[in-house]
mmJSON file of the N, C-alpha and C atoms, coordinates in Angstrom:
{"data_MODEL":{"atom_site":{
"group_PDB":["ATOM","ATOM","ATOM","ATOM","ATOM","ATOM","ATOM","ATOM","ATOM","ATOM","ATOM","ATOM","ATOM","ATOM","ATOM","ATOM","ATOM","ATOM","ATOM","ATOM","ATOM","ATOM","ATOM","ATOM","ATOM","ATOM","ATOM","ATOM","ATOM","ATOM","ATOM","ATOM","ATOM","ATOM","ATOM","ATOM","ATOM","ATOM","ATOM","ATOM","ATOM","ATOM","ATOM","ATOM","ATOM","ATOM","ATOM","ATOM","ATOM","ATOM","ATOM","ATOM","ATOM","ATOM","ATOM","ATOM","ATOM","ATOM","ATOM","ATOM","ATOM","ATOM","ATOM","ATOM","ATOM","ATOM","ATOM","ATOM","ATOM","ATOM","ATOM","ATOM","ATOM","ATOM","ATOM","ATOM","ATOM","ATOM","ATOM","ATOM","ATOM","ATOM","ATOM","ATOM","ATOM","ATOM","ATOM","ATOM","ATOM","ATOM","ATOM","ATOM","ATOM","ATOM","ATOM","ATOM","ATOM","ATOM","ATOM","ATOM","ATOM","ATOM","ATOM","ATOM","ATOM","ATOM","ATOM","ATOM","ATOM","ATOM","ATOM","ATOM","ATOM","ATOM","ATOM","ATOM","ATOM","ATOM","ATOM","ATOM","ATOM","ATOM","ATOM","ATOM","ATOM","ATOM","ATOM","ATOM","ATOM","ATOM","ATOM","ATOM","ATOM","ATOM","ATOM","ATOM","ATOM","ATOM","ATOM","ATOM","ATOM","ATOM","ATOM","ATOM","ATOM","ATOM","ATOM","ATOM","ATOM","ATOM","ATOM","ATOM","ATOM","ATOM","ATOM","ATOM","ATOM","ATOM","ATOM","ATOM","ATOM","ATOM","ATOM","ATOM","ATOM","ATOM","ATOM","ATOM","ATOM","ATOM","ATOM","ATOM","ATOM","ATOM","ATOM","ATOM","ATOM","ATOM","ATOM","ATOM","ATOM","ATOM","ATOM","ATOM","ATOM","ATOM","ATOM","ATOM","ATOM","ATOM","ATOM","ATOM","ATOM","ATOM","ATOM","ATOM","ATOM","ATOM","ATOM","ATOM","ATOM","ATOM","ATOM","ATOM","ATOM","ATOM","ATOM","ATOM","ATOM","ATOM","ATOM","ATOM","ATOM","ATOM","ATOM","ATOM","ATOM","ATOM","ATOM","ATOM","ATOM","ATOM","ATOM","ATOM","ATOM"],
"id":[1,2,3,4,5,6,7,8,9,10,11,12,13,14,15,16,17,18,19,20,21,22,23,24,25,26,27,28,29,30,31,32,33,34,35,36,37,38,39,40,41,42,43,44,45,46,47,48,49,50,51,52,53,54,55,56,57,58,59,60,61,62,63,64,65,66,67,68,69,70,71,72,73,74,75,76,77,78,79,80,81,82,83,84,85,86,87,88,89,90,91,92,93,94,95,96,97,98,99,100,101,102,103,104,105,106,107,108,109,110,111,112,113,114,115,116,117,118,119,120,121,122,123,124,125,126,127,128,129,130,131,132,133,134,135,136,137,138,139,140,141,142,143,144,145,146,147,148,149,150,151,152,153,154,155,156,157,158,159,160,161,162,163,164,165,166,167,168,169,170,171,172,173,174,175,176,177,178,179,180,181,182,183,184,185,186,187,188,189,190,191,192,193,194,195,196,197,198,199,200,201,202,203,204,205,206,207,208,209,210,211,212,213,214,215,216,217,218,219,220,221,222,223,224,225],
"type_symbol":["N","C","C","N","C","C","N","C","C","N","C","C","N","C","C","N","C","C","N","C","C","N","C","C","N","C","C","N","C","C","N","C","C","N","C","C","N","C","C","N","C","C","N","C","C","N","C","C","N","C","C","N","C","C","N","C","C","N","C","C","N","C","C","N","C","C","N","C","C","N","C","C","N","C","C","N","C","C","N","C","C","N","C","C","N","C","C","N","C","C","N","C","C","N","C","C","N","C","C","N","C","C","N","C","C","N","C","C","N","C","C","N","C","C","N","C","C","N","C","C","N","C","C","N","C","C","N","C","C","N","C","C","N","C","C","N","C","C","N","C","C","N","C","C","N","C","C","N","C","C","N","C","C","N","C","C","N","C","C","N","C","C","N","C","C","N","C","C","N","C","C","N","C","C","N","C","C","N","C","C","N","C","C","N","C","C","N","C","C","N","C","C","N","C","C","N","C","C","N","C","C","N","C","C","N","C","C","N","C","C","N","C","C","N","C","C","N","C","C","N","C","C","N","C","C"],
"label_atom_id":["N","CA","C","N","CA","C","N","CA","C","N","CA","C","N","CA","C","N","CA","C","N","CA","C","N","CA","C","N","CA","C","N","CA","C","N","CA","C","N","CA","C","N","CA","C","N","CA","C","N","CA","C","N","CA","C","N","CA","C","N","CA","C","N","CA","C","N","CA","C","N","CA","C","N","CA","C","N","CA","C","N","CA","C","N","CA","C","N","CA","C","N","CA","C","N","CA","C","N","CA","C","N","CA","C","N","CA","C","N","CA","C","N","CA","C","N","CA","C","N","CA","C","N","CA","C","N","CA","C","N","CA","C","N","CA","C","N","CA","C","N","CA","C","N","CA","C","N","CA","C","N","CA","C","N","CA","C","N","CA","C","N","CA","C","N","CA","C","N","CA","C","N","CA","C","N","CA","C","N","CA","C","N","CA","C","N","CA","C","N","CA","C","N","CA","C","N","CA","C","N","CA","C","N","CA","C","N","CA","C","N","CA","C","N","CA","C","N","CA","C","N","CA","C","N","CA","C","N","CA","C","N","CA","C","N","CA","C","N","CA","C","N","CA","C","N","CA","C","N","CA","C","N","CA","C","N","CA","C","N","CA","C"],
"label_alt_id":[null,null,null,null,null,null,null,null,null,null,null,null,null,null,null,null,null,null,null,null,null,null,null,null,null,null,null,null,null,null,null,null,null,null,null,null,null,null,null,null,null,null,null,null,null,null,null,null,null,null,null,null,null,null,null,null,null,null,null,null,null,null,null,null,null,null,null,null,null,null,null,null,null,null,null,null,null,null,null,null,null,null,null,null,null,null,null,null,null,null,null,null,null,null,null,null,null,null,null,null,null,null,null,null,null,null,null,null,null,null,null,null,null,null,null,null,null,null,null,null,null,null,null,null,null,null,null,null,null,null,null,null,null,null,null,null,null,null,null,null,null,null,null,null,null,null,null,null,null,null,null,null,null,null,null,null,null,null,null,null,null,null,null,null,null,null,null,null,null,null,null,null,null,null,null,null,null,null,null,null,null,null,null,null,null,null,null,null,null,null,null,null,null,null,null,null,null,null,null,null,null,null,null,null,null,null,null,null,null,null,null,null,null,null,null,null,null,null,null,null,null,null,null,null,null],
"label_comp_id":["MET","MET","MET","MET","MET","MET","PRO","PRO","PRO","LEU","LEU","LEU","GLU","GLU","GLU","ILE","ILE","ILE","LEU","LEU","LEU","VAL","VAL","VAL","ILE","ILE","ILE","ALA","ALA","ALA","ILE","ILE","ILE","ALA","ALA","ALA","SER","SER","SER","LEU","LEU","LEU","ALA","ALA","ALA","GLY","GLY","GLY","LEU","LEU","LEU","ILE","ILE","ILE","VAL","VAL","VAL","LEU","LEU","LEU","ALA","ALA","ALA","ALA","ALA","ALA","ALA","ALA","ALA","ALA","ALA","ALA","LEU","LEU","LEU","ARG","ARG","ARG","GLY","GLY","GLY","TRP","TRP","TRP","ASN","ASN","ASN","GLY","GLY","GLY","TRP","TRP","TRP","LEU","LEU","LEU","ALA","ALA","ALA","LEU","LEU","LEU","LYS","LYS","LYS","ARG","ARG","ARG","LEU","LEU","LEU","GLU","GLU","GLU","LEU","LEU","LEU","GLU","GLU","GLU","ARG","ARG","ARG","ALA","ALA","ALA","GLY","GLY","GLY","PRO","PRO","PRO","ARG","ARG","ARG","GLY","GLY","GLY","ALA","ALA","ALA","ILE","ILE","ILE","THR","THR","THR","ALA","ALA","ALA","GLY","GLY","GLY","SER","SER","SER","LEU","LEU","LEU","ILE","ILE","ILE","GLU","GLU","GLU","LEU","LEU","LEU","SER","SER","SER","ASP","ASP","ASP","VAL","VAL","VAL","LYS","LYS","LYS","GLU","GLU","GLU","ARG","ARG","ARG","LEU","LEU","LEU","ARG","ARG","ARG","LYS","LYS","LYS","LEU","LEU","LEU","GLU","GLU","GLU","ALA","ALA","ALA","ILE","ILE","ILE","ALA","ALA","ALA","ALA","ALA","ALA","GLY","GLY","GLY","VAL","VAL","VAL","ASP","ASP","ASP","LEU","LEU","LEU"],
"label_asym_id":["A","A","A","A","A","A","A","A","A","A","A","A","A","A","A","A","A","A","A","A","A","A","A","A","A","A","A","A","A","A","A","A","A","A","A","A","A","A","A","A","A","A","A","A","A","A","A","A","A","A","A","A","A","A","A","A","A","A","A","A","A","A","A","A","A","A","A","A","A","A","A","A","A","A","A","A","A","A","A","A","A","A","A","A","A","A","A","A","A","A","A","A","A","A","A","A","A","A","A","A","A","A","A","A","A","A","A","A","A","A","A","A","A","A","A","A","A","A","A","A","A","A","A","A","A","A","A","A","A","A","A","A","A","A","A","A","A","A","A","A","A","A","A","A","A","A","A","A","A","A","A","A","A","A","A","A","A","A","A","A","A","A","A","A","A","A","A","A","A","A","A","A","A","A","A","A","A","A","A","A","A","A","A","A","A","A","A","A","A","A","A","A","A","A","A","A","A","A","A","A","A","A","A","A","A","A","A","A","A","A","A","A","A","A","A","A","A","A","A","A","A","A","A","A","A"],
"label_entity_id":["1","1","1","1","1","1","1","1","1","1","1","1","1","1","1","1","1","1","1","1","1","1","1","1","1","1","1","1","1","1","1","1","1","1","1","1","1","1","1","1","1","1","1","1","1","1","1","1","1","1","1","1","1","1","1","1","1","1","1","1","1","1","1","1","1","1","1","1","1","1","1","1","1","1","1","1","1","1","1","1","1","1","1","1","1","1","1","1","1","1","1","1","1","1","1","1","1","1","1","1","1","1","1","1","1","1","1","1","1","1","1","1","1","1","1","1","1","1","1","1","1","1","1","1","1","1","1","1","1","1","1","1","1","1","1","1","1","1","1","1","1","1","1","1","1","1","1","1","1","1","1","1","1","1","1","1","1","1","1","1","1","1","1","1","1","1","1","1","1","1","1","1","1","1","1","1","1","1","1","1","1","1","1","1","1","1","1","1","1","1","1","1","1","1","1","1","1","1","1","1","1","1","1","1","1","1","1","1","1","1","1","1","1","1","1","1","1","1","1","1","1","1","1","1","1"],
"label_seq_id":[1,1,1,2,2,2,3,3,3,4,4,4,5,5,5,6,6,6,7,7,7,8,8,8,9,9,9,10,10,10,11,11,11,12,12,12,13,13,13,14,14,14,15,15,15,16,16,16,17,17,17,18,18,18,19,19,19,20,20,20,21,21,21,22,22,22,23,23,23,24,24,24,25,25,25,26,26,26,27,27,27,28,28,28,29,29,29,30,30,30,31,31,31,32,32,32,33,33,33,34,34,34,35,35,35,36,36,36,37,37,37,38,38,38,39,39,39,40,40,40,41,41,41,42,42,42,43,43,43,44,44,44,45,45,45,46,46,46,47,47,47,48,48,48,49,49,49,50,50,50,51,51,51,52,52,52,53,53,53,54,54,54,55,55,55,56,56,56,57,57,57,58,58,58,59,59,59,60,60,60,61,61,61,62,62,62,63,63,63,64,64,64,65,65,65,66,66,66,67,67,67,68,68,68,69,69,69,70,70,70,71,71,71,72,72,72,73,73,73,74,74,74,75,75,75],
"pdbx_PDB_ins_code":[null,null,null,null,null,null,null,null,null,null,null,null,null,null,null,null,null,null,null,null,null,null,null,null,null,null,null,null,null,null,null,null,null,null,null,null,null,null,null,null,null,null,null,null,null,null,null,null,null,null,null,null,null,null,null,null,null,null,null,null,null,null,null,null,null,null,null,null,null,null,null,null,null,null,null,null,null,null,null,null,null,null,null,null,null,null,null,null,null,null,null,null,null,null,null,null,null,null,null,null,null,null,null,null,null,null,null,null,null,null,null,null,null,null,null,null,null,null,null,null,null,null,null,null,null,null,null,null,null,null,null,null,null,null,null,null,null,null,null,null,null,null,null,null,null,null,null,null,null,null,null,null,null,null,null,null,null,null,null,null,null,null,null,null,null,null,null,null,null,null,null,null,null,null,null,null,null,null,null,null,null,null,null,null,null,null,null,null,null,null,null,null,null,null,null,null,null,null,null,null,null,null,null,null,null,null,null,null,null,null,null,null,null,null,null,null,null,null,null,null,null,null,null,null,null],
"Cartn_x":[220.67,219.626,219.545,219.088,218.948,217.548,217.402,216.088,214.983,215.324,214.317,213.789,214.67,214.244,213.328,213.659,212.834,211.455,211.419,210.156,209.303,209.885,209.159,208.596,209.418,208.962,207.806,207.914,206.861,205.559,205.648,204.451,203.821,204.643,204.12,203.47,204.074,203.498,202.162,202.106,200.858,199.77,200.129,199.154,198.644,199.545,199.136,198.215,198.507,197.658,196.27,196.214,194.925,194.107,194.759,194.059,193.505,194.321,193.86,192.699,192.784,191.709,190.418,190.53,189.342,188.709,189.542,189.016,188.332,188.925,188.321,186.995,186.94,185.705,184.613,184.975,183.992,183.46,184.354,183.934,183.012,183.332,182.498,181.109,181.049,179.759,178.947,179.612,178.922,178.364,179.137,178.676,177.461,177.515,176.377,175.133,175.303,174.176,173.577,174.427,173.941,173.124,173.612,172.889,171.561,171.544,170.285,169.272,169.738,168.87,168.325,169.166,168.712,167.641,167.83,166.839,165.526,165.596,164.38,163.618,164.337,163.678,163.063,163.663,163.153,161.832,161.627,160.403,160.461,159.369,159.341,159.429,160.033,160.24,158.93,157.935,156.685,155.674,156.055,155.109,154.757,153.48,153.01,152.711,153.407,153.2,152.607,152.13,151.569,152.633,153.856,154.939,155.226,155.193,155.465,154.328,153.084,151.957,152.037,152.432,152.582,153.695,154.793,155.91,155.508,154.778,154.313,153.371,152.498,151.586,152.354,153.382,154.208,154.916,155.436,156.119,155.131,153.928,152.923,152.562,152.418,152.086,153.21,154.433,155.563,155.57,155.265,155.218,154.123,152.95,151.873,152.307,152.986,153.451,154.473,155.393,156.399,155.767,154.775,154.072,153.317,152.728,152.012,152.975,154.122,155.124,155.597,155.824,156.281,155.223,153.94,152.849,152.563,153.159,152.951,151.684,151.132,149.901,150.256,149.555,149.79,149.083,149.766,149.18,148.478],
"Cartn_y":[98.946,98.081,96.794,95.822,94.543,94.452,93.65,93.525,93.071,92.261,91.792,92.947,93.855,95.015,95.926,96.104,96.934,96.299,94.982,94.272,94.419,94.332,94.471,95.887,96.89,98.286,98.509,97.959,98.117,97.461,96.277,95.573,96.318,96.826,97.581,98.88,99.535,100.771,100.498,99.438,99.071,98.728,98.012,97.674,98.946,99.879,101.143,101.926,101.947,102.643,102.008,100.698,99.994,100.325,100.386,100.727,102.148,103.081,104.47,104.586,103.881,103.922,103.337,102.258,101.638,102.582,103.266,104.21,105.387,105.881,106.992,106.574,105.384,104.887,104.714,104.208,104.05,105.412,106.381,107.73,108.34,108.15,108.672,108.038,106.726,106.049,106.534,106.788,107.328,108.716,109.544,110.892,110.834,109.946,109.788,109.304,108.379,107.887,109.023,109.879,111.022,111.963,112.249,113.143,112.516,111.204,110.538,110.661,110.485,110.601,112.02,113.024,114.413,114.676,114.137,114.323,113.628,112.439,111.716,112.455,113.025,113.745,115.052,115.667,116.938,116.729,115.563,115.282,115.888,115.748,116.312,117.826,118.404,119.855,120.627,120.148,120.884,120.57,119.765,119.355,120.529,120.666,121.713,121.053,121.521,120.98,122.072,121.678,122.652,123.663,123.198,124.1,125.136,124.705,125.653,126.663,126.229,127.165,128.198,127.76,128.686,129.683,129.192,130.077,131.081,130.633,131.533,132.585,132.201,133.142,134.187,133.741,134.658,135.666,135.198,136.089,137.099,136.656,137.575,138.647,138.252,139.214,140.234,139.793,140.722,141.689,141.177,142.025,143.083,142.682,143.659,144.757,144.369,145.364,146.302,145.772,146.617,147.562,147.076,147.948,149.049,148.716,149.723,150.767,150.323,151.269,152.168,151.6,152.382,153.405,153.048,153.952,154.98,154.788,155.734,155.474,154.27,153.941,153.391,153.865,153.328,151.979,151.051,149.719,149.628],
"Cartn_z":[86.509,87.027,86.209,86.866,86.19,85.587,84.56,83.9,84.851,85.845,86.794,87.638,88.04,88.83,88.018,86.762,85.878,85.713,85.568,85.427,86.691,87.859,89.128,89.261,88.911,88.971,87.992,86.79,85.785,86.248,86.812,87.278,88.453,89.375,90.516,90.05,89.087,88.545,87.865,87.101,86.428,87.44,88.491,89.533,90.217,90.497,91.098,90.197,88.916,87.958,87.882,87.942,87.913,89.162,90.306,91.545,91.467,90.987,90.858,89.863,88.749,87.752,88.326,89.084,89.688,90.709,91.506,92.498,91.81,90.74,90.001,89.368,88.818,88.222,89.263,90.432,91.502,91.969,92.073,92.439,91.398,90.132,89.045,89.085,89.29,89.368,90.568,91.682,92.854,92.589,91.897,91.563,90.633,89.645,88.736,89.488,90.416,91.207,92.034,92.597,93.365,92.482,91.288,90.374,89.941,89.707,89.36,90.497,91.726,92.894,93.014,92.789,92.841,91.789,90.59,89.529,89.861,90.448,90.816,91.908,92.872,93.97,93.476,92.453,91.949,91.208,90.668,89.928,88.535,87.805,86.456,86.5,85.479,85.47,85.443,84.774,84.654,85.744,86.71,87.738,88.646,88.943,89.846,91.182,92.2,93.538,94.417,95.6,96.532,96.936,97.122,97.499,96.428,95.16,94.085,93.946,94.205,94.145,95.265,96.449,97.574,97.275,96.735,96.409,95.327,94.331,93.279,93.84,94.726,95.36,96.168,96.875,97.66,96.759,95.642,94.702,94.116,93.788,93.246,94.274,95.534,96.585,96.756,96.724,96.816,95.642,94.457,93.268,93.401,93.895,94.105,95.067,96.145,97.121,96.504,95.745,95.096,94.091,93.331,92.379,93.111,94.254,95.038,95.572,96.033,96.53,95.392,94.224,93.068,92.641,92.792,92.401,93.493,94.678,95.773,96.551,96.484,97.194,98.571,99.616,100.95,101.091,101.704,101.9,103.212],
"occupancy":[1.0,1.0,1.0,1.0,1.0,1.0,1.0,1.0,1.0,1.0,1.0,1.0,1.0,1.0,1.0,1.0,1.0,1.0,1.0,1.0,1.0,1.0,1.0,1.0,1.0,1.0,1.0,1.0,1.0,1.0,1.0,1.0,1.0,1.0,1.0,1.0,1.0,1.0,1.0,1.0,1.0,1.0,1.0,1.0,1.0,1.0,1.0,1.0,1.0,1.0,1.0,1.0,1.0,1.0,1.0,1.0,1.0,1.0,1.0,1.0,1.0,1.0,1.0,1.0,1.0,1.0,1.0,1.0,1.0,1.0,1.0,1.0,1.0,1.0,1.0,1.0,1.0,1.0,1.0,1.0,1.0,1.0,1.0,1.0,1.0,1.0,1.0,1.0,1.0,1.0,1.0,1.0,1.0,1.0,1.0,1.0,1.0,1.0,1.0,1.0,1.0,1.0,1.0,1.0,1.0,1.0,1.0,1.0,1.0,1.0,1.0,1.0,1.0,1.0,1.0,1.0,1.0,1.0,1.0,1.0,1.0,1.0,1.0,1.0,1.0,1.0,1.0,1.0,1.0,1.0,1.0,1.0,1.0,1.0,1.0,1.0,1.0,1.0,1.0,1.0,1.0,1.0,1.0,1.0,1.0,1.0,1.0,1.0,1.0,1.0,1.0,1.0,1.0,1.0,1.0,1.0,1.0,1.0,1.0,1.0,1.0,1.0,1.0,1.0,1.0,1.0,1.0,1.0,1.0,1.0,1.0,1.0,1.0,1.0,1.0,1.0,1.0,1.0,1.0,1.0,1.0,1.0,1.0,1.0,1.0,1.0,1.0,1.0,1.0,1.0,1.0,1.0,1.0,1.0,1.0,1.0,1.0,1.0,1.0,1.0,1.0,1.0,1.0,1.0,1.0,1.0,1.0,1.0,1.0,1.0,1.0,1.0,1.0,1.0,1.0,1.0,1.0,1.0,1.0,1.0,1.0,1.0,1.0,1.0,1.0],
"B_iso_or_equiv":[0.0,0.0,0.0,0.0,0.0,0.0,0.0,0.0,0.0,0.0,0.0,0.0,0.0,0.0,0.0,0.0,0.0,0.0,0.0,0.0,0.0,0.0,0.0,0.0,0.0,0.0,0.0,0.0,0.0,0.0,0.0,0.0,0.0,0.0,0.0,0.0,0.0,0.0,0.0,0.0,0.0,0.0,0.0,0.0,0.0,0.0,0.0,0.0,0.0,0.0,0.0,0.0,0.0,0.0,0.0,0.0,0.0,0.0,0.0,0.0,0.0,0.0,0.0,0.0,0.0,0.0,0.0,0.0,0.0,0.0,0.0,0.0,0.0,0.0,0.0,0.0,0.0,0.0,0.0,0.0,0.0,0.0,0.0,0.0,0.0,0.0,0.0,0.0,0.0,0.0,0.0,0.0,0.0,0.0,0.0,0.0,0.0,0.0,0.0,0.0,0.0,0.0,0.0,0.0,0.0,0.0,0.0,0.0,0.0,0.0,0.0,0.0,0.0,0.0,0.0,0.0,0.0,0.0,0.0,0.0,0.0,0.0,0.0,0.0,0.0,0.0,0.0,0.0,0.0,0.0,0.0,0.0,0.0,0.0,0.0,0.0,0.0,0.0,0.0,0.0,0.0,0.0,0.0,0.0,0.0,0.0,0.0,0.0,0.0,0.0,0.0,0.0,0.0,0.0,0.0,0.0,0.0,0.0,0.0,0.0,0.0,0.0,0.0,0.0,0.0,0.0,0.0,0.0,0.0,0.0,0.0,0.0,0.0,0.0,0.0,0.0,0.0,0.0,0.0,0.0,0.0,0.0,0.0,0.0,0.0,0.0,0.0,0.0,0.0,0.0,0.0,0.0,0.0,0.0,0.0,0.0,0.0,0.0,0.0,0.0,0.0,0.0,0.0,0.0,0.0,0.0,0.0,0.0,0.0,0.0,0.0,0.0,0.0,0.0,0.0,0.0,0.0,0.0,0.0,0.0,0.0,0.0,0.0,0.0,0.0],
"pdbx_formal_charge":[null,null,null,null,null,null,null,null,null,null,null,null,null,null,null,null,null,null,null,null,null,null,null,null,null,null,null,null,null,null,null,null,null,null,null,null,null,null,null,null,null,null,null,null,null,null,null,null,null,null,null,null,null,null,null,null,null,null,null,null,null,null,null,null,null,null,null,null,null,null,null,null,null,null,null,null,null,null,null,null,null,null,null,null,null,null,null,null,null,null,null,null,null,null,null,null,null,null,null,null,null,null,null,null,null,null,null,null,null,null,null,null,null,null,null,null,null,null,null,null,null,null,null,null,null,null,null,null,null,null,null,null,null,null,null,null,null,null,null,null,null,null,null,null,null,null,null,null,null,null,null,null,null,null,null,null,null,null,null,null,null,null,null,null,null,null,null,null,null,null,null,null,null,null,null,null,null,null,null,null,null,null,null,null,null,null,null,null,null,null,null,null,null,null,null,null,null,null,null,null,null,null,null,null,null,null,null,null,null,null,null,null,null,null,null,null,null,null,null,null,null,null,null,null,null],
"auth_seq_id":[1,1,1,2,2,2,3,3,3,4,4,4,5,5,5,6,6,6,7,7,7,8,8,8,9,9,9,10,10,10,11,11,11,12,12,12,13,13,13,14,14,14,15,15,15,16,16,16,17,17,17,18,18,18,19,19,19,20,20,20,21,21,21,22,22,22,23,23,23,24,24,24,25,25,25,26,26,26,27,27,27,28,28,28,29,29,29,30,30,30,31,31,31,32,32,32,33,33,33,34,34,34,35,35,35,36,36,36,37,37,37,38,38,38,39,39,39,40,40,40,41,41,41,42,42,42,43,43,43,44,44,44,45,45,45,46,46,46,47,47,47,48,48,48,49,49,49,50,50,50,51,51,51,52,52,52,53,53,53,54,54,54,55,55,55,56,56,56,57,57,57,58,58,58,59,59,59,60,60,60,61,61,61,62,62,62,63,63,63,64,64,64,65,65,65,66,66,66,67,67,67,68,68,68,69,69,69,70,70,70,71,71,71,72,72,72,73,73,73,74,74,74,75,75,75],
"auth_comp_id":["MET","MET","MET","MET","MET","MET","PRO","PRO","PRO","LEU","LEU","LEU","GLU","GLU","GLU","ILE","ILE","ILE","LEU","LEU","LEU","VAL","VAL","VAL","ILE","ILE","ILE","ALA","ALA","ALA","ILE","ILE","ILE","ALA","ALA","ALA","SER","SER","SER","LEU","LEU","LEU","ALA","ALA","ALA","GLY","GLY","GLY","LEU","LEU","LEU","ILE","ILE","ILE","VAL","VAL","VAL","LEU","LEU","LEU","ALA","ALA","ALA","ALA","ALA","ALA","ALA","ALA","ALA","ALA","ALA","ALA","LEU","LEU","LEU","ARG","ARG","ARG","GLY","GLY","GLY","TRP","TRP","TRP","ASN","ASN","ASN","GLY","GLY","GLY","TRP","TRP","TRP","LEU","LEU","LEU","ALA","ALA","ALA","LEU","LEU","LEU","LYS","LYS","LYS","ARG","ARG","ARG","LEU","LEU","LEU","GLU","GLU","GLU","LEU","LEU","LEU","GLU","GLU","GLU","ARG","ARG","ARG","ALA","ALA","ALA","GLY","GLY","GLY","PRO","PRO","PRO","ARG","ARG","ARG","GLY","GLY","GLY","ALA","ALA","ALA","ILE","ILE","ILE","THR","THR","THR","ALA","ALA","ALA","GLY","GLY","GLY","SER","SER","SER","LEU","LEU","LEU","ILE","ILE","ILE","GLU","GLU","GLU","LEU","LEU","LEU","SER","SER","SER","ASP","ASP","ASP","VAL","VAL","VAL","LYS","LYS","LYS","GLU","GLU","GLU","ARG","ARG","ARG","LEU","LEU","LEU","ARG","ARG","ARG","LYS","LYS","LYS","LEU","LEU","LEU","GLU","GLU","GLU","ALA","ALA","ALA","ILE","ILE","ILE","ALA","ALA","ALA","ALA","ALA","ALA","GLY","GLY","GLY","VAL","VAL","VAL","ASP","ASP","ASP","LEU","LEU","LEU"],
"auth_asym_id":["A","A","A","A","A","A","A","A","A","A","A","A","A","A","A","A","A","A","A","A","A","A","A","A","A","A","A","A","A","A","A","A","A","A","A","A","A","A","A","A","A","A","A","A","A","A","A","A","A","A","A","A","A","A","A","A","A","A","A","A","A","A","A","A","A","A","A","A","A","A","A","A","A","A","A","A","A","A","A","A","A","A","A","A","A","A","A","A","A","A","A","A","A","A","A","A","A","A","A","A","A","A","A","A","A","A","A","A","A","A","A","A","A","A","A","A","A","A","A","A","A","A","A","A","A","A","A","A","A","A","A","A","A","A","A","A","A","A","A","A","A","A","A","A","A","A","A","A","A","A","A","A","A","A","A","A","A","A","A","A","A","A","A","A","A","A","A","A","A","A","A","A","A","A","A","A","A","A","A","A","A","A","A","A","A","A","A","A","A","A","A","A","A","A","A","A","A","A","A","A","A","A","A","A","A","A","A","A","A","A","A","A","A","A","A","A","A","A","A","A","A","A","A","A","A"],
"auth_atom_id":["N","CA","C","N","CA","C","N","CA","C","N","CA","C","N","CA","C","N","CA","C","N","CA","C","N","CA","C","N","CA","C","N","CA","C","N","CA","C","N","CA","C","N","CA","C","N","CA","C","N","CA","C","N","CA","C","N","CA","C","N","CA","C","N","CA","C","N","CA","C","N","CA","C","N","CA","C","N","CA","C","N","CA","C","N","CA","C","N","CA","C","N","CA","C","N","CA","C","N","CA","C","N","CA","C","N","CA","C","N","CA","C","N","CA","C","N","CA","C","N","CA","C","N","CA","C","N","CA","C","N","CA","C","N","CA","C","N","CA","C","N","CA","C","N","CA","C","N","CA","C","N","CA","C","N","CA","C","N","CA","C","N","CA","C","N","CA","C","N","CA","C","N","CA","C","N","CA","C","N","CA","C","N","CA","C","N","CA","C","N","CA","C","N","CA","C","N","CA","C","N","CA","C","N","CA","C","N","CA","C","N","CA","C","N","CA","C","N","CA","C","N","CA","C","N","CA","C","N","CA","C","N","CA","C","N","CA","C","N","CA","C","N","CA","C","N","CA","C","N","CA","C","N","CA","C","N","CA","C","N","CA","C"],
"pdbx_PDB_model_num":[1,1,1,1,1,1,1,1,1,1,1,1,1,1,1,1,1,1,1,1,1,1,1,1,1,1,1,1,1,1,1,1,1,1,1,1,1,1,1,1,1,1,1,1,1,1,1,1,1,1,1,1,1,1,1,1,1,1,1,1,1,1,1,1,1,1,1,1,1,1,1,1,1,1,1,1,1,1,1,1,1,1,1,1,1,1,1,1,1,1,1,1,1,1,1,1,1,1,1,1,1,1,1,1,1,1,1,1,1,1,1,1,1,1,1,1,1,1,1,1,1,1,1,1,1,1,1,1,1,1,1,1,1,1,1,1,1,1,1,1,1,1,1,1,1,1,1,1,1,1,1,1,1,1,1,1,1,1,1,1,1,1,1,1,1,1,1,1,1,1,1,1,1,1,1,1,1,1,1,1,1,1,1,1,1,1,1,1,1,1,1,1,1,1,1,1,1,1,1,1,1,1,1,1,1,1,1,1,1,1,1,1,1,1,1,1,1,1,1,1,1,1,1,1,1]
}}}
């Protein structure tokens, strides 16, 4: 091969690598933005919402029923 051909191949390879790196970086930034959005929608970890109170109440009721069944009490 001639030196000019090697130079063209090297430049094309470098350009391809730059394109791949840019695409990977854009994908990474998109993934981070998605995770930030998920965290913002979830709200603070200790926040008590109406939905969480209803869910907690439901779990407590199920627990009472299971304890009654374990004790042999008819509901």
